[in-house]
N, C-alpha and C positions, 0 to 999 in steps of 0.2 A: 482706655481713656486718652484722648488726644493731649499731647504735651502742650499744645497751644492754649489750653484753658488757663484762666486766671488762677492764681494760687489758692484763693478761697474756694473756687469750684473744685480744684483738685483735692483740697482738704475735705470738702463736703462729700465728694465721691468716695474717698478712702473711709471716712467715718460711716457713711451709709453702708458701704460694703462690709465693714467690720461688724456692724450691728446686724445686717442681713444674714451674715454667716451664722451668728448666734441664734437668730430667730428661725432660720430654716433648719438648723440642727435641732431645735426644740420643737418646731411645729410643722416641719416639712414644707413642701412647695406651696402650701396654702397660707404661709405666714402672712400676717396682716401688714400691708404696705403702710397703713396709718400708724401702726405700732412701731414699725421700723423708723418712720419719720420722727415720731415722738421721742423715741429713745436716742436717735441720732441728733436730736435738737435742731431739726430742719422742718420745713413745711412739706406737706405731701406733694406739692407741685415740684419741689426741688428733687424729691425722689423720682417722680415721673419724668422729669427733664433728663436725669441721668439714665433711668431705666424705664423706657416708655411702656413696657409690658412686664407682667409678672415673670414670663418666660425669660426675658432679657436679664432680669435680676437673678433668677435661679441659675442661668447659664454663667453669669459673672461669678457667682458664689462657687460654682462647680469647676471653674476653669483650672485650678491647680490640680484637682483630682483627674480631670480629663487629660491634662498634660502628662501626669504620671502614667496613665493607661496607654497613651501614645508612646511614651518612652519604653514601657514594658513590651509593647508589640514590636518595637524596633529591636529590642534585646532578644526576643524570641525568633525573629525572622532569620531563617536559614540555619537554625540550631536544632539538632536532634530530629526526632520523628515529627513530621509536619502536622499530623492529626493531633498529637499530644500538645504541640506548640499552640495550635489554634484553640484547643479546648482549655489549656492552661490560661491563655489570655482571656477567653470568654468567662472562665471561672473568676478571674480577677475583676472583670467588668461587673459580674453579679455581686461579688463581695464588696466592691466599692459602692455600688448602688444600695446595697443593704446598709452599709455603714454611714452613708451620707444621705440623710433624709432629703428628699426633693430631687436627687440626681436622676432617679428613674423617670420622674415626671419631666425633667428637662430633656430626656432622651426620647420621649415618645414622638411618634410620627403623627403629623396631621394630614388630613386629606383622605380620600376614599381609595386611592390606588397606592399600593406599597411603594411604588417608585415616585409618587408625587410628594416629595419631602418638603416640609416647611423649612424655610431657610433657618437652619439651626446650627450654630457654630460648634456646639458640643458634639452633636451627632455627626456632622461633617468630618470633624477631626477624628472621631472613632472609626468612621467608615474608611477614611483614607489610611488609617493605621492598620485596620483589619484586612484590607484588600490583599496585601502581599502574603499574609498568613493563609488566607483562604485560597488564593491563587496557587500557592505551593501545595496545599493539601489536595486541591482538585487535581493538579498536575500529577501528583503521586498516586491518584486513585483512592485517596483516603476519605474523600468527601464527594458526594454527588455533584456533578457539574451544574445542576440546576439551582443549587443553594447560593444565595446572595448574602452579602454583608448586612444588607437591610433585614433579611430574614433572621440572621443571627442576633443582631442587636434587638430586634423586636422580640425574639424569644427570651433573651436575657432580661429585658425590661419587663416583659409579661410575667416572668417567674417572680421577679422582685415585687411587682405590684400585687400579685396574687398572694404573696406571703407577708405583706407589710404589717398585718395585724396579728400574726402568730406570736406566741410568747417568745420563742427563740427564732426570730426571723432569719438569722444567718443559717442555722441548721436546716430550717424548712426550705429556704431558697436553694441551698446546696443540694439537698435531696431531690427536689423537683427538677433542678437543672440536670442532675445526673440521670434521672429517669428520661428526660427529654432527649439527651444526647446518646444515652445507652440503649434506649428502647425498653420494651417490656419483656423481651425474651429472657428466659432463665440463663444465668451465666454458667457456662459449661466448663 
């Protein structure tokens, strides 16, 4: 939010964001913009002025969690086994997405080509954070050179979206993610 905004606009933004965090936590990315406006005590036009799209609102709500994931990637960069570092970070991405309703939806890619990424600040931040981890794992021969960060984020988001209606979403997502990265071969 630009600091040049009037004080009342900054207050409205903060109030809308606080209400949106509660509504997205309760109802996911499909939280009603009209309900958010009503609870925040502003008109729906005010909500749309600050957040022109639902995605912009969900991204704003998710910003703190994304920043934590970026910090976690930086913490893991250059430490220990490169494959383990990458998988630990991706497991954290899955866990955050499970715990924060709407975050997985904020990270989905739009467009027909995997590389045609909708301008999405959350996804861009995660991609930039994950690149050094992936690069190191590829350099060490721990991950196939054809794997991209887009692939990995899409995988994590897909697992979360596929398990969002399970009774124990966290356990289901963790299990499916483990299968995806470990493969189907028996452990020897």
